[in-house]
C-alpha positions in Angstrom: 28.4 -3.5 -38.4 26.9 -7.0 -38.1 29.2 -7.7 -35.0 27.9 -4.6 -33.2 24.3 -5.6 -33.8 24.8 -9.0 -32.1 26.5 -7.6 -29.0 24.1 -4.8 -28.3 20.6 -5.9 -27.2 17.9 -4.6 -29.5 16.0 -1.6 -28.2 12.7 -3.2 -28.9 13.4 -5.9 -26.3 14.0 -3.3 -23.6 10.9 -1.3 -24.6 8.8 -4.5 -24.5 10.0 -5.3 -21.1 9.3 -1.8 -19.9 5.8 -1.9 -21.5 5.0 -5.2 -19.7 6.2 -3.8 -16.4 3.9 -0.8 -17.0 0.9 -3.1 -17.6 1.5 -5.0 -14.4 1.9 -1.7 -12.4 -1.4 -0.4 -13.9 -3.2 -3.7 -13.0 -1.8 -3.4 -9.4 -3.0 0.2 -9.1 -6.4 -0.8 -10.4 -6.7 -3.5 -7.8 -5.5 -1.2 -5.0 -8.1 1.4 -6.0 -10.8 -1.3 -6.0 -9.9 -2.3 -2.5 -9.9 1.3 -1.3 -13.2 2.0 -3.0 -14.9 -1.1 -1.4 -13.6 -0.2 2.1 -14.9 3.4 1.7 -11.5 5.1 1.6 -12.2 6.7 -1.8 -15.4 7.3 -3.7 -16.3 5.8 -7.1 -15.0 9.1 -8.6 -11.6 8.5 -6.7 -12.2 11.3 -4.2 -10.6 10.7 -0.8 -13.3 10.2 1.8 -13.0 10.7 5.6 -11.6 7.2 6.2 -9.0 7.8 3.6 -8.0 11.1 5.2 -7.7 9.5 8.6 -5.6 6.7 7.1 -3.3 9.3 5.6 -2.5 10.7 9.1 -1.5 7.3 10.5 2.2 6.6 9.9 3.3 4.2 12.7 1.3 1.2 11.7 -0.8 -0.5 9.1 -3.0 2.5 8.1 -5.9 0.5 6.7 -6.2 -1.9 9.7 -6.0 0.9 12.3 -8.6 3.0 10.4 -11.0 0.0 10.1 -10.6 -0.6 13.9 -11.4 3.0 14.7 -14.4 3.3 12.4 -15.8 0.0 13.5 -16.0 1.4 17.1 -13.9 -1.3 18.5 -11.8 1.1 20.5 -14.9 2.7 22.1 -15.6 -0.4 24.1 -12.1 -0.9 25.4 -10.2 0.4 28.5 -7.2 2.6 27.9 -4.8 -0.1 28.8 -6.5 -2.5 26.4 -6.3 0.1 23.6 -2.6 0.6 24.3 -2.0 -3.2 24.2 -4.0 -3.6 20.9 -2.2 -0.7 19.2 1.2 -1.8 20.4 0.7 -5.0 18.5 0.2 -3.0 15.3 3.4 -0.9 15.5 6.0 -1.6 12.9 9.6 -1.9 14.0 12.3 -2.3 11.5 14.9 -4.9 12.2 18.0 -3.6 13.8 21.5 -4.3 12.4 22.1 -6.6 15.4 19.2 -8.9 14.3 21.0 -9.7 11.0 
C-alpha cells in the first residue's frame, strides 16, 4: 500500500495545477475583455457593438487592426491600389512545408 502511494502522484497536486491554470485563463480573459471594451468592440455590459460585429466578419487578417483602420476612416482617403497594398500587408499566410 505504501509503495503504491509513492509511485502514483497525489490527486491534490494535479487539481492544484489545474486550478492555477484556470486562474491564469480567467485573468487573460479579463484583460482581453478590458481591451475590447476600451476599443469599443463590446459595451461595459459585454454586449457586442458594431465594431465587434465587423471584426467577427474579418477572417483573413488581424481583425482588430483592420477594424480600427476601417472605423478611423483611413481607407476613405486612399486610392483603390493603395487600399489593396495596405490590406495585402495584413494578410496572414501560414508557412508552407517547404519553408521548414
